[in-house]
DOVO-700221 format. One record per residue (C-alpha): residue number from 1; residue in one letter; x, y, z. Coordinates in nm, 2 decimals, decimal comma, always signed. Example, Ala and Ser with C-alpha at 12.3 -4.5 7.8 and 13.67 -1.06 7.14 Angstrom:
DOVO-700221
setor nr = 1 | rest = A | px = +1,23 | py = -0,45 | pz = +0,78
setor nr = 2 | rest = S | px = +1,37 | py = -0,11 | pz = +0,71
//
This chain:
DOVO-700221
setor nr = 1 | rest = M | px = +1,52 | py = -1,28 | pz = -0,82
setor nr = 2 | rest = V | px = +1,62 | py = -1,14 | pz = -0,51
setor nr = 3 | rest = R | px = +1,34 | py = -1,25 | pz = -0,21
setor nr = 4 | rest = L | px = +1,35 | py = -1,04 | pz = +0,10
setor nr = 5 | rest = H | px = +1,20 | py = -1,16 | pz = +0,48
setor nr = 6 | rest = V | px = +1,25 | py = -0,98 | pz = +0,76
setor nr = 7 | rest = E | px = +1,02 | py = -1,04 | pz = +1,05
setor nr = 8 | rest = R | px = +0,98 | py = -0,87 | pz = +1,39
setor nr = 9 | rest = V | px = +0,75 | py = -0,89 | pz = +1,68
setor nr = 10 | rest = I | px = +0,66 | py = -0,54 | pz = +1,81
setor nr = 11 | rest = T | px = +0,46 | py = -0,55 | pz = +2,15
setor nr = 12 | rest = A | px = +0,25 | py = -0,28 | pz = +2,08
setor nr = 13 | rest = P | px = -0,12 | py = -0,32 | pz = +1,94
setor nr = 14 | rest = Q | px = -0,18 | py = -0,43 | pz = +1,62
setor nr = 15 | rest = D | px = -0,38 | py = -0,14 | pz = +1,45
setor nr = 16 | rest = Q | px = -0,07 | py = +0,10 | pz = +1,55
setor nr = 17 | rest = V | px = +0,18 | py = -0,14 | pz = +1,45
setor nr = 18 | rest = F | px = -0,03 | py = -0,13 | pz = +1,09
setor nr = 19 | rest = D | px = -0,04 | py = +0,30 | pz = +1,09
setor nr = 20 | rest = W | px = +0,30 | py = +0,35 | pz = +1,16
setor nr = 21 | rest = L | px = +0,44 | py = +0,11 | pz = +0,90
setor nr = 22 | rest = A | px = +0,17 | py = +0,26 | pz = +0,64
setor nr = 23 | rest = D | px = +0,25 | py = +0,59 | pz = +0,73
setor nr = 24 | rest = P | px = +0,54 | py = +0,67 | pz = +0,43
setor nr = 25 | rest = V | px = +0,73 | py = +0,91 | pz = +0,63
setor nr = 26 | rest = N | px = +0,83 | py = +0,66 | pz = +0,87
setor nr = 27 | rest = L | px = +0,99 | py = +0,46 | pz = +0,54
setor nr = 28 | rest = A | px = +1,29 | py = +0,79 | pz = +0,64
setor nr = 29 | rest = T | px = +1,38 | py = +0,63 | pz = +0,97
setor nr = 30 | rest = A | px = +1,57 | py = +0,34 | pz = +0,72
setor nr = 31 | rest = P | px = +1,97 | py = +0,43 | pz = +0,76
setor nr = 32 | rest = M | px = +1,94 | py = +0,50 | pz = +0,33
setor nr = 33 | rest = T | px = +1,64 | py = +0,69 | pz = +0,31
setor nr = 34 | rest = L | px = +1,66 | py = +1,03 | pz = +0,27
setor nr = 35 | rest = R | px = +1,27 | py = +1,11 | pz = +0,26
setor nr = 36 | rest = A | px = +0,92 | py = +0,96 | pz = +0,20
setor nr = 37 | rest = D | px = +0,56 | py = +1,06 | pz = +0,19
setor nr = 38 | rest = W | px = +0,29 | py = +1,00 | pz = -0,01
setor nr = 39 | rest = A | px = +0,33 | py = +1,12 | pz = -0,38
setor nr = 40 | rest = S | px = +0,18 | py = +1,46 | pz = -0,44
setor nr = 41 | rest = D | px = -0,04 | py = +1,36 | pz = -0,72
setor nr = 42 | rest = S | px = -0,14 | py = +1,05 | pz = -0,49
setor nr = 43 | rest = V | px = -0,52 | py = +0,95 | pz = -0,41
setor nr = 44 | rest = E | px = -0,59 | py = +0,92 | pz = +0,02
setor nr = 45 | rest = P | px = -0,37 | py = +0,67 | pz = +0,15
setor nr = 46 | rest = G | px = -0,51 | py = +0,32 | pz = +0,07
setor nr = 47 | rest = H | px = -0,57 | py = +0,11 | pz = -0,24
setor nr = 48 | rest = G | px = -0,39 | py = +0,27 | pz = -0,52
setor nr = 49 | rest = A | px = -0,21 | py = +0,52 | pz = -0,35
setor nr = 50 | rest = V | px = +0,13 | py = +0,60 | pz = -0,45
setor nr = 51 | rest = R | px = +0,46 | py = +0,67 | pz = -0,21
setor nr = 52 | rest = A | px = +0,81 | py = +0,88 | pz = -0,34
setor nr = 53 | rest = V | px = +1,02 | py = +0,73 | pz = -0,17
setor nr = 54 | rest = V | px = +1,41 | py = +0,91 | pz = -0,20
setor nr = 55 | rest = C | px = +1,73 | py = +0,69 | pz = -0,11
setor nr = 56 | rest = T | px = +2,10 | py = +0,78 | pz = -0,08
setor nr = 57 | rest = G | px = +2,12 | py = +0,66 | pz = -0,50
setor nr = 58 | rest = V | px = +1,78 | py = +0,56 | pz = -0,55
setor nr = 59 | rest = W | px = +1,43 | py = +0,69 | pz = -0,62
setor nr = 60 | rest = L | px = +1,13 | py = +0,50 | pz = -0,59
setor nr = 61 | rest = R | px = +0,72 | py = +0,53 | pz = -0,65
setor nr = 62 | rest = E | px = +0,54 | py = +0,25 | pz = -0,51
setor nr = 63 | rest = Q | px = +0,20 | py = +0,21 | pz = -0,54
setor nr = 64 | rest = I | px = +0,00 | py = +0,06 | pz = -0,31
setor nr = 65 | rest = T | px = -0,20 | py = -0,25 | pz = -0,43
setor nr = 66 | rest = E | px = -0,38 | py = -0,40 | pz = -0,11
setor nr = 67 | rest = Y | px = -0,44 | py = -0,18 | pz = +0,19
setor nr = 68 | rest = D | px = -0,66 | py = -0,45 | pz = +0,44
setor nr = 69 | rest = R | px = -0,64 | py = -0,22 | pz = +0,74
setor nr = 70 | rest = P | px = -0,51 | py = -0,35 | pz = +1,04
setor nr = 71 | rest = Q | px = -0,39 | py = -0,72 | pz = +0,86
setor nr = 72 | rest = R | px = -0,18 | py = -0,62 | pz = +0,59
setor nr = 73 | rest = Y | px = -0,04 | py = -0,43 | pz = +0,30
setor nr = 74 | rest = S | px = +0,11 | py = -0,48 | pz = -0,04
setor nr = 75 | rest = Y | px = +0,29 | py = -0,23 | pz = -0,27
setor nr = 76 | rest = L | px = +0,45 | py = -0,27 | pz = -0,58
setor nr = 77 | rest = I | px = +0,74 | py = -0,03 | pz = -0,70
setor nr = 78 | rest = V | px = +0,59 | py = +0,10 | pz = -1,06
setor nr = 79 | rest = R | px = +0,88 | py = +0,35 | pz = -1,13
setor nr = 80 | rest = S | px = +1,25 | py = +0,38 | pz = -0,99
setor nr = 81 | rest = F | px = +1,63 | py = +0,48 | pz = -1,10
setor nr = 82 | rest = P | px = +1,80 | py = +0,20 | pz = -1,09
setor nr = 83 | rest = A | px = +1,51 | py = +0,00 | pz = -1,26
setor nr = 84 | rest = F | px = +1,41 | py = -0,25 | pz = -1,03
setor nr = 85 | rest = G | px = +1,17 | py = -0,58 | pz = -1,19
setor nr = 86 | rest = H | px = +0,98 | py = -0,56 | pz = -0,88
setor nr = 87 | rest = V | px = +0,72 | py = -0,87 | pz = -0,84
setor nr = 88 | rest = G | px = +0,56 | py = -0,70 | pz = -0,48
setor nr = 89 | rest = G | px = +0,61 | py = -0,66 | pz = -0,11
setor nr = 90 | rest = T | px = +0,42 | py = -0,78 | pz = +0,12
setor nr = 91 | rest = L | px = +0,37 | py = -0,64 | pz = +0,51
setor nr = 92 | rest = A | px = +0,14 | py = -0,92 | pz = +0,71
setor nr = 93 | rest = L | px = +0,03 | py = -0,83 | pz = +1,05
setor nr = 94 | rest = T | px = -0,10 | py = -1,10 | pz = +1,29
setor nr = 95 | rest = A | px = -0,20 | py = -0,99 | pz = +1,68
setor nr = 96 | rest = E | px = +0,00 | py = -1,25 | pz = +1,90
setor nr = 97 | rest = A | px = -0,04 | py = -1,19 | pz = +2,27
setor nr = 98 | rest = G | px = +0,17 | py = -0,91 | pz = +2,39
setor nr = 99 | rest = G | px = +0,19 | py = -0,77 | pz = +2,06
setor nr = 100 | rest = T | px = +0,18 | py = -0,80 | pz = +1,70
setor nr = 101 | rest = H | px = +0,38 | py = -1,04 | pz = +1,43
setor nr = 102 | rest = V | px = +0,50 | py = -0,80 | pz = +1,14
setor nr = 103 | rest = D | px = +0,63 | py = -1,05 | pz = +0,82
setor nr = 104 | rest = W | px = +0,81 | py = -0,82 | pz = +0,54
setor nr = 105 | rest = V | px = +0,82 | py = -1,00 | pz = +0,19
setor nr = 106 | rest = S | px = +0,97 | py = -0,82 | pz = -0,09
setor nr = 107 | rest = S | px = +1,11 | py = -0,98 | pz = -0,46
setor nr = 108 | rest = Y | px = +1,25 | py = -0,81 | pz = -0,75
setor nr = 109 | rest = S | px = +1,55 | py = -0,85 | pz = -0,98
setor nr = 110 | rest = H | px = +1,76 | py = -0,57 | pz = -1,15
setor nr = 111 | rest = P | px = +1,68 | py = -0,56 | pz = -1,50
setor nr = 112 | rest = L | px = +2,07 | py = -0,70 | pz = -1,70
setor nr = 113 | rest = W | px = +2,08 | py = -0,36 | pz = -1,84
setor nr = 114 | rest = A | px = +2,04 | py = -0,20 | pz = -1,49
setor nr = 115 | rest = G | px = +2,31 | py = -0,40 | pz = -1,33
setor nr = 116 | rest = G | px = +2,17 | py = -0,75 | pz = -1,34
setor nr = 117 | rest = A | px = +2,33 | py = -0,96 | pz = -1,09
setor nr = 118 | rest = V | px = +2,57 | py = -0,71 | pz = -0,98
setor nr = 119 | rest = M | px = +2,29 | py = -0,49 | pz = -0,86
setor nr = 120 | rest = N | px = +2,09 | py = -0,79 | pz = -0,70
setor nr = 121 | rest = A | px = +2,41 | py = -0,87 | pz = -0,49
setor nr = 122 | rest = I | px = +2,38 | py = -0,52 | pz = -0,37
setor nr = 123 | rest = T | px = +2,06 | py = -0,47 | pz = -0,28
setor nr = 124 | rest = S | px = +2,00 | py = -0,81 | pz = -0,11
setor nr = 125 | rest = R | px = +2,25 | py = -0,72 | pz = +0,15
setor nr = 126 | rest = L | px = +2,16 | py = -0,34 | pz = +0,20
setor nr = 127 | rest = L | px = +1,75 | py = -0,34 | pz = +0,20
setor nr = 128 | rest = P | px = +1,72 | py = -0,59 | pz = +0,50
setor nr = 129 | rest = W | px = +1,92 | py = -0,41 | pz = +0,69
setor nr = 130 | rest = N | px = +1,71 | py = -0,11 | pz = +0,60
setor nr = 131 | rest = F | px = +1,40 | py = -0,33 | pz = +0,65
setor nr = 132 | rest = E | px = +1,50 | py = -0,42 | pz = +0,94
setor nr = 133 | rest = A | px = +1,56 | py = -0,07 | pz = +1,07
setor nr = 134 | rest = I | px = +1,23 | py = +0,05 | pz = +1,00
setor nr = 135 | rest = L | px = +1,06 | py = -0,24 | pz = +1,27
setor nr = 136 | rest = A | px = +1,31 | py = -0,15 | pz = +1,49
setor nr = 137 | rest = A | px = +1,19 | py = +0,22 | pz = +1,51
setor nr = 138 | rest = C | px = +0,86 | py = +0,14 | pz = +1,47
setor nr = 139 | rest = A | px = +0,91 | py = -0,10 | pz = +1,77
setor nr = 140 | rest = R | px = +1,08 | py = +0,19 | pz = +1,99
setor nr = 141 | rest = E | px = +0,80 | py = +0,43 | pz = +1,89
setor nr = 142 | rest = L | px = +0,52 | py = +0,24 | pz = +1,97
setor nr = 143 | rest = E | px = +0,71 | py = -0,01 | pz = +2,30
setor nr = 144 | rest = R | px = +0,76 | py = +0,34 | pz = +2,51
//
């Protein structure tokens, strides 16, 4: 099982940080993400909404499983290529003096038939770099 954990303090109000991070279009600020948006058949943004994400060599459908603006949202990869045995991901936001602390955790494993330990080793190095890039883009956009 891979457990990814990235954190950052962004010097912007919590509600603005939440809204920026919850908008799937902003996932495309990650180096490996080509496009991301709400799926065409998705409900309104919030609990139950589905994101469609296309990355280099990967596509994902992620369902929002918890949406508590502006404190946290959680998601689950419900379909993907290559296959992810996704346990879930959560972005928790906490207001701090002068900014917002973002704590992003995601846990998964690739099944054996989809590359297993080899894919776990590859993605455990690539995904944190992309998560950090998204948080850095959020900071660049909101800390003006």
